[in-house]
N, C-alpha and C positions, 0 to 999 in steps of 0.2 A: 903886633901890638895888644898888648894883654886886655882881656876885658875889663869894664872900670868896675870894681869893688862894687855892691849891692849897699843900701843903705838900711845898716837895722831899724831905725825909725820907721822909713816907708814901709819894711817887713813885717812891724810890728802892727802899722796902723792897717795894715791889708787883713792881716791875721783876726785882730778886733773888727771889724767890719764883716769881715767871713762870718766869723762865732757869731757875731748878732744877726746877720742874716738866716745863717742854720738853726738857731733858739727860735724867729722867728715861724720857716718853716715846720719845723718839727712840731710847734705846739698848733701848726693847722693841720697838719696830718692827725695830729691825738686828737684833735677835736672833733676831724671826721670820722679816725674808728672808734675812739671811746664812748662817746657821747651820740653821734648821730649813725653807728654803725654802718658809715657809707668810706672805706678807705678809699684814697685815691691813687694811695704805692701799692706797689708790691711790698712783702716784709725785706726783700734782698734789698730793695732800693730803701727801705725807710734803716736798716741798718746801717747800710753807709754813710747814710747823712750822720747816725748818731756815731760813727766808728771815726769821722773826721772829724767833730765836734769833739771826740774826746780827745783826739791828738793836738788838737790846737790848744786844749785848756792844761794839756798835759807840758805841752811846748810853753804855756805861758799860764802858769797856775793864777794869776790875779783876775786872769778873765772868767774863771767860776765864779758864778753869782746864784744866789739862791732859787732863781727862778728859770734857772739852765736846766733841759729834760734830762742831762745828766745827774741831775741830785736829786730825783724824784724818783716813785715807782712806776707810775702809772698816768692815765688820763684823766680829766676832771667826771666826777659822779654827773649824771644824768640828774635835772631838776624835775626828774614827774614825779618821783617818791621820795618820801620823808629820808634829810639825810642821816647816816648812822658814824657814830664813831669808832673807830673798831678799836677793843683792848689791847691787841698788839696789831702794830703796824703791818700789813700784807704789801710786802717788797715784790720788786719785779725780780728777774734772772737774768744777768749777765749772758751772754749769748758765745759758744761756738762754734764756728763751719768747717773745721775739716779735726784730721786727728792730731795736728799741730797742736792748734787752740787747746786741745782736749790735755794733749801732753803738758803744755806751758800751764795750764792752769791748776794741774796735777801737781807740777813742781812748786807754783807759790805759795798753795796749801800747805805744805807736806813742810814747809821751813819754819811754819807757824804753831806746829806743833812736835813736841817728842812722840816718839813712836812709829808704827807703821800707819797707815792711813784705808781703810775699807769704804765702799762706796755703794750704794743701792742707786740701780737704773731702771726708769720707768719711761712708758709711750708719755709724749709729749702732746695733751689730746687739743683740739683745736674749740675750743666751747670757751665757758664764761668761767671764771674763779669765782669762789663763793665763800663768803665764810658764815658756819652756821655757828650761833651761842645756845649752847645747852649750860644751863641754871638746874644742879640739885636732876640731872639726867635728863631732862624735860628740853623740849627746841622751842625757844620764846625767841628767838630773832634771827633772821636770814637778811645777810647783807651783799651786793656786790663790793668789787675791792675799790671802784671811783678813784681818787687819788691816793689811795693806799693808808691814807688816816681815813679820809670822810667814803664811805660810800651811800649807796640806796638801798633801803627799808624796801625788801619783797619778800616777806616772810608770807602772805598769805599765798602767794602764787608757789613759791619754795614749798609750802605747805603742800600740795598737790600730787608734790612727784612722789612715786611711791618708793623710790629706792632710797629716801631720805628719813630716815627713825625721827618719829615723833618723840618716842619715849626710849631709853637707851635699856641696853638688858645688863643690868649690873648685876657681879656676883661674886663673892668672893676671892675667887681667882681673876675677876678683872672688875676690882672696883671704882667707881667712876666721881671724877672730880667735880666738888663742889661746882665750879664755873669754869668752863674750857671754850674756847671758839675751836672749832673744825672747819679745817680750810679744806675746800676740793672743788671739781670739776665739773659743770653742769653741760652737757651737752644732750644731740637730738643721734641718735642712732639712724644710719644709712637709709634702713629701711623705712622708718619712722620720716625719716625726711622726704622720700617718695612717696610715700602717703600721701602726705600733707601735701604735696604739691599737684599730685594728684587731683586730691581736693579740693584745693585753690582752684584748678583747670574748669574743673566742672560747674565750678559755682562763677566761673568769670573774673573771681580774684587775681589778686597780682602775684605771681611764683616769687617763691623766695630763692635766693642765689645760689645757695647752698646752707649745709647743714649750721653753720655758725650763725650766720644772718637769721634763719630760722630758731632757734635758740633765743639768741637774744632778742627777735621780738616777741616770742612767746611768754619769754621770761618778765618781760617789761607790761603786760598787758594788765590793764586798770581792771577788767572783768576775770577773774581767779579762773573763772570754769572754762575761760578760752585757752587758758596756760594748760588744766588740768585734759584738755583732749587732746595735747601736743605730744604727747609720749616723749618727755623728756626724759632721761637719766642722769646718773650722778655717780662720780668714784670719788672718796676721801685720799687723801694723800698726805694730811699734816694736822696735829692738835698741837694748840697752844692752850696750855693750862695759869691761868692766874689765882686761881683758888682752889688749892687740894695739892696732889700730886699724882703724876703721870707714872702710873706702872712699867716702866718701859726704860734702860739705858742707851738704848740704840734706834734712829729710824726703823729698819727690820720688824723689829718687836713693837714698837708702838703699829705702826700696819696690824701686825698680826693684833695687838690690843682691838685695834679698832675695829677689825674685824668681828672678833668676840663680843663688843658693845653695840652690834646692828650695824655697822656699815660696811658698804661696799665697797671695795678695795681692786684694782685692778689686777687683773690675775697675770699679766708679761711683765712684771716686776722681779729680777733677779738682784743677789748681792754678788760682788765682787773683790780680791783683795788687791788687784793692780789695775791698773789705766791699760792696757793691752788688752785686757777682757773688757772692758769699758768698752773702748771702742770697737769691740769686734761685737758686744749686745748693740751698740746703735748702727751698724751697718747691719745686723740681721733685723732691726725694727722697721730699718727704712727697706729694707725688702720685701716687709710682710705688709707694708702701709695699707694696701688694699684690700687685705684680706681679714681685717678685723673688725668691719661690721661699724666701724663709726673712722671721724676724718684726726689724723693726726700730722701735727707739722713737725717733728721733731723728736728729739728725746730727753728728758731731764736724769742727770746724774747730781746725786746727792751724798756728801761725807755720813757716814751712817753711824758712827759715836756722837750722842749727842753732847759727851762732856768737852768732846773736839771741835764741835761745831761752836758752842761758848766761845772758846778760845780763840776759835778763827774771826769771832763775829761778823758786823755786816759794814758796808758801806751806807750813804745817807739812800741809796737806790735801791740793794741788792745784797744777799747775805753772801759772803764770799766764800763759805761752805757748798753752794751747789751753782750747777751752770745749766745752761738749757743749749743743746746740740743741736743746731738747725737745719733740716735736710736743703739743699739745695731745691727751687723751683723746678715747675714740671714743665715740660713742654711736649708740643704735638704741633704739626702741620695740616693745616688745611688753606683753603681756598680766600683768597679776598676781593670782595665782590665790589667792594665800593668804600671808598674816602669821603667821609664826611663833618661839617665843621659843627662845632657845637659852641652855644655864647655864654658864658656863667654870668653870675648875678653884676660881676666886677666889669664886664665887656668881654671879660678874655674868653679869645677864640680858639680852643682847642679843636685839634683835627682827632677824628677817632675811626678805626677801620671798621667796614660792616663785614662782616665773615660768615663762611659757610659753617652753621654749627658744629662744635668739637666738643670733644668730653676731657677735660684737662683741671688738675686741680681740683677734682671735687665736683664740677659742676661742667654743665654746658655754656659753651661761651659762643658768642653770636657778633658781641662787640669786644673792642678794645682798644686802649688810648695810644696814639700818637703822640703823646706831649706837646709838641710846637711844631712851628715851622721847618726849624733847623732838625730836627730828630728826622722828618720825613724824608728831608734833603740826604740827610745822612746816614740813612738806612736805605735809599732807595728803593719804596718798597711803591707796587702801582697797581692800580686797581688789574684784576686776572692773574696775580700773583699768586704762588703758593709760598704761604709765608711759615715760618715757625713763632708761634705763640707760648709764650711763659706765663704761668701763674702759678702762685702759691698760696693758699689756704685762701681766710676770707680777702681779697684784694679784686681791683678792675684791672683784669690781664692785659699783658703788654704783646704789642710784635716785637719781635727779635729783628726778623730781618727776612729777607726773601731766599727762596729755594735757585737760585740762577739758574743751573739747570733745567728747571722747569719753567723759564719763564716762557710766555707765548711772546712769537715771534709778530716783529712790528709794534713791538710795547713801546709807550713813550713814558717819561718820568710823568710825575701829579702834580701839575701848579697848584700851589697854596692862593688861593682866590682872595682878590684884589678888595671886593666888599663884601659886607656882613651877609649871610644868607638868610637871617630874618629880615631888618631893614632894607638894606641896601646901600647902606653908608660905609665906610672905607674903612678898611682894615689897615691899622696901623700898629708900629711898635713903638713902645714909650721908652725912650732912655735907650740903654743898651741892655733891656731886658731880652731873655728870648721869647716870649709869648708875643701874639700879635693881640692886638685890642679892637673891638668897635668902640668908638669914641663917640657915639650919640649915645648920650645918657636916654632918649626914649624911645630905644629901641624896646619894642614889644619883647624880646626874648629876655633880654635883664628884666626887664619889667616882671616877667613871669618867674623869675629865677629867683630876685629878690623879696619878691611877695610870699613865694613858695617857702622861704629858708626863713620869714620872720614869722609863717602859721606855724613852721614845723616843732618836729619832737623838741629837739634841743633848747627852742627858743618860745615861743608861744604855747607849743602844743593844742592848737585849734584842730578839733577832731573833723574829719569832713572836709579839710580846703588841701587838698593835695593839689599834684601840679596839672591833674586833667580839670579839675574845677577849676582850679586859678588861670589856665589859660581861658577856659571858656568866659569866665567872669572881665577878664583883661579885653579878649572879641570883642563883648556886649558891649565893653562902654563902662564897665562898674567899677573897675579899678585899672587906678593908676601908678598908685604907691601901697605899701604897706597900712601908712594911713586911712585910706579907703575900706580898708577892712570894717570898721568900725560903723561907716554907712550903710551895709547891709543889711536889708528891711526883707520880711518875709514877702510883701508887695512888691518888691522887687526883683526876688528872685523866682517864683512861681511861673511865670509866663517862659521862662528859659528852658528848651530840651532837657528831656530827663530830670527834671526838679518838681519833684510832686509837692506837695504842702505840708507834709510830713517832713519831709529831706530838708526842705527851706527852715521849716520850724528848729529844725534840729541843729542846725547850721549855726544859724542865728542867736540859737539858745547857746552854743558850744563859743562862739565870738564874744558875748558878754560875758561870761565865765571867764574868760581870758583875759579880760579889764584888772583881776586882782592878782594878775602871776609877779605882781612888783619890778623893780628898778631892773636887778639885774637879768632878767627874762628878755624884759624890752631892750636893754644894751647890747646883748646878743643876739637878738632880732634884726638889729638895724645893722648885721651883716658887715662890721669895720674889718679890714685887711689886720691879719694878726691877734683878733682882740676875739678871743675865743669866750667859754661860760667860765672857765676858772678864773679870766682877768676881770669877766665882767661883776663877780663876784665880789672882787677885790675891791675893785673900783669903787662899788654900790656899796661897800661897807665902810670905806675910808670916808665917801662924801654923803650920801645917806637921801641925795635929792639929784634930780635930774638938772635942774640949774645951774647948783654949783658946781658939778662936773663941764657943763659946758662954757663953764668961767676959769677954769682951771689952765695953768700955762702947761706945757711940755714940762717943764723942772719941776712943778707941784705933782703933775701925775707920775715922776720917774722915783717920786719919793715915796709912793705907796709898794708895799712887799709883793713882790712878784713882776711889777710893773716895771719893764726895760725901758731903754729910750727909743725903740724901735715900736711896741706897741704905743708907746705916749705918744709919740710925734703922729701916729695913725688915728689915734682918738682923738685929738687937738685938730686934725684937718679934718676927721669927720665930721666934728662939731661946729665949723669953719663953713660947712658946704652950705648955701640955700638950700639944695633940695633937701639935706637932710632936716633943715630947719623946719620946712614947711609940713613934712611929716609927725616931727616931734609934735608942732602946734595943732595936728591933726589929733594924735595922740592926747594932748590935752585938754583939746575942747570933747573930746569921747568920752573922759574922765578914768583913766586908762590912772593905776596906780603907778605914779614914780618915784615913791619911795623906797627906801631903805631900812633896816633898824640897822644905826651905824654899830663898828667894833668898839664895846667898850672899852677905856682908858682907865689906868689906874690913877689914881689922884690923890693928892698929899703925901707922893715918896719924896725920896731923898732926891732923885732924878728929876723933880717935875719940871717941865720946861726947857728939860734938855735935849739934842739932838744928838743921833749916834752914826755916823757910820762904820761899819767891820770889813776888816779887806786883810787878808791874809790868813792863816791856819793859827789859832791859838792850840797851845800844850794842854789844855786840859779841857776844852770846852769845845762843843761842834758850834758854827753860826746862832742856828736855832734855839741851842740852850743859851748862848749868850746875850741873843736878842730877847728870849724870855725874861733874865735874869730883868734886864734894863725896864722892859716894858712893868716888869711886875712894882718898880720901884717908881713909876709916872713916866721915867724917860721913853722917846720915841725913836723908832730904828728905820733910816732910809737907806736907799743904795746910790746916792750922788752925794758930793761934796760940795759944799758951797760955800759962801762967806756965814751963812748961819747956821752951818754943821758947828756945834760945842765942842765933840770930842770924835777924833778918828784913832779906832782900838785897832791896832797891827797889830797882825802875828808874824810870821816866817810866810815867806814872798808875797809883801803887801803890794808888789806891784803901782799903778799910775794913780791908785787914789790917795796913796801914802804923799807922792811927788806934787801933787794937787794940793792935799792940805799942806804942807811946808810950804808950798808959794804962795797961798793965801793966808798964812799964820794960823791955823787951825790947829789946836793943840793936840797930839798924838799920844795914845797911851799906847805901852806895851803890856803883856798879858799881867804881871806883876803890879804896876800900876792901876790897870782896870781891876784888879782882885782887889786892893785899896780900896778905890772909888766905889765899888761895892760894896765894902764893907764898913767903909768911916763917912762916904757922902762925898758932896766937893768941899775945896774949902773955901769959897766965896759964901 
C-alpha cells in the first residue's frame, strides 16, 4: 500500500514555525556575539542555522520579513558609546565553505557582468570591523560596524592605536577625497595577547579567552588610556568615498593608494585571474594560519574591478562581489575530567565538560559545552574519556565525541542529574524542548545569572557588579532580584569581605549613575527570551514609556517594525509575570528613567492615519524604501494584517499575508496602484 501523500499545508506551517524559531535563535546568538562578546555557539553551528533559514526562505519567499537575520548585515550596536550612522552601510559577507561553494559563487557573479572577472584574495582577520571617517584628510570619527547602519562611536580609543593615521599623506599622485570612510580590521597580535594575559594573571585579573575577546574588550574601554596600553593593531581593506573621487579603478589599486596615504595593508594580499588560483590561495592561507602572528578564520575574496562591482550590486545583507571562505573548525584531543551542569538565568540546565587544558583554535580550553542531555547521550562522552574538542575562533568550544579506542575499562555512561546542582530542585523538560530546566524561580544560580545579566555591559552597564560580587551579595541576602541593586548602600556593603569603603562608594555611585540609562537598557536587562538590545530599542522608540509597553497586546507589539510574533509573545508573557512586575515596581520606586524618546512620525501627510502591510517583492523598490515613502507621507507600516489594516501592498510571491488580506476584505495594491497612491493620495 503506497504511503499517504504529505499535506502541503502542514509542511508549509511546519516551515513557517521553524523559520520563526530560527530567527529567534539567531537573534539570541547575535546578541551574545555582537553586544556581549560572549558567543555561545561555534561559527560552524551559527552558519548552519543561517543556511537552514535561507533555504526555508528560498522555498517560501513570503517568509522573508524585514527582521530576518538574512536581511541585515550584523548584530546590534552596543549602547556603551554614542550611536553613529555610517555614511555607507557596512555589510556582512556571504560564506563559502569549500571549493565547490567558491566556484558556484564565481559562476553566479560572472553572469552579472560582461567580460572576464579578476579577483583579490586576502586573509580574513578575526578581529573587529571598524569604519574611520576622514574629512579633508583628518580622522574625525571611528565607529564599530554595529548593525551595519548604526555603530558605536569609539573615536577616542581608536585614536590611541599607532597604526591608525590621524592625518593622511596627500600628494599629487595620491590626492585625498574631501570625505571618505576607510574600512578595516582592528586586532590584537598574538604576542601582544600573550603579554596582556601575563599582566592580567600577575595582577589577579580575569584572563581573556582569545585575541578577539581581548581586542573587543580593549576597544570598548571607557578610559582610552587602557586601550592605549593594549597594543592593538589595524589593517585597512576598503575605502568608501562620499565627497570627492578615489584615484583607483580596481580593488588592488585602491589598496595601493591606501598604503600611499598612510594606511597599513595586509601584506598577504594577492590578485588572481581565475577562480582555481583563488582556491589554491585559500588553501595556502589556511596552511599558514598559525604562522602569521595574528588570528584568522578564513580568507576574503573580492572582485577586483570596481565598475564590475557596481554592476553586481548587493543584497540587503551582503555585496554580491565578495565572499568569505571560512576555514573548518580546529580539533584537538584531551582528557574529559568531569561533566558539570550550569544553571542559566532562565533556569536552563546546560551540561559542560571539564577538560585537561588543551590549546585549540587560538586559545587554551579548559571547559566546553555539551549543549543538552540528549547531546551527551548521543555522543556518549564519559568522565575519563579522551575526547575530541572543536573550536573555531571566538566561540565556546564543543566536545565532538569520545576516542573509543582510548576509553578506560569499566567506564560507565554519564547520567544527567535529576536535581538542580544549585538549589536541589527538580530538573525537568518543558514541552518537547531538548533542554532541561530548573523550575524553581527562587534558585540562587538563576538569581545570580539574572542579576549579572541586568548589571552587564549590554544592559545597565554597572561597573564593579560582576558575577563574583553578585554571588557574594546574593549569599549575604542583599540581592534577590535586579530591583534590589538600587537598595545597596555603602553602610550595607562595607561589612562584607573584600569590600573596602572606597570600593563600596564606587559601586554605589555606579549603581546611581545607571538609573539614567533609559528604557531600552532596562528592557534589555530584564533578560526576556529572544528580546535583545535591537528589539528593545525598537519597542522603546515605539511606545516611549514602560507602562504602555506593559499594557500592549501581542498584536500591537507585532506591529512594531523588527518585532516578529515569537518576540512579541515573549515580551507579553514577561510583563504578565508577577516576578517581573515586582522587579519593575522596585525600579520605579528607585527612580530609574523608564522612558524613551519616541520615533518621530510624519504628520499632515496624505497617508496620515493609514496603516500598510508590505508583502512580496516590488519591482522598483525594496521593502525599506517602500516603508520610508509611506512614513514620509504620514502612514504607518506594520508586520501583520488585521481588520485595522488600510492597505496591503503586494509584490511578486506575496504569500499568506495576501490571503489573509483577501479574507478580511483589506484593499490590496500592486506595484502600479501603490505608485499611484503615493503620487495622488487616497481617493477617499
